[in-house]
N, C-alpha and C positions, 0 to 999 in steps of 0.2 A: 504494500500500500504506500503510495506517495502522498505528499502534502500533509504531513503531520508535524506537530511541534515537538521535537526531541526533548527539549527542556521541560515542557509540560508533562510529557510521558514519564520522564525521569522522576519528577516530583510526585506524580500520581501513583506510580508503582514503587516508589522508594528505591530507585536503582542507584547503587553507589556511583560516585563520581568517576571512578576508573573505567566504567563501561559507557559506551556510546550507543544509544538506540539508533540503529541504522535501517531497520526493516520491520514492518508490521505485517502480520498475516491475519486475515479475518477468518474466524471459525464460526460456522453457522450451526443451527440446531438440526438434528436428524428429522426427516419427514417420516413419521412412523405410519402414515396412512398407506404407503405403498412399499412396504418392506420386501426385499428379495433375499434369497439365500446368498451369503457371501462367504469367502474364505476367512481365515483368521484376521482379526482386526486388533491392533494394539490398543489396550485400554487408555482412554484419554488421560486418566490420572498419572500415567507414566511420563507424559510430555507436556502437560498443562498444569500450571499452578494458579490459584486464584487468590487475589488480594495479598500477594507477597512476592518478594524477589528471592529466589533461591539459587545458590551456586552449587553445581554438582561437579 
């Protein structure tokens, strides 16, 4: 996603100063009305954190 304010994002997500927000990716909600069989899907909790900044 382009056109975002990195400093505002840094403050909103409490990102430490040594990191630079350079890219944003939007994640939508699943449409459960038309589910289809899929292969393995990595659980969202493994790569998304909410209301915090974590360093792994």
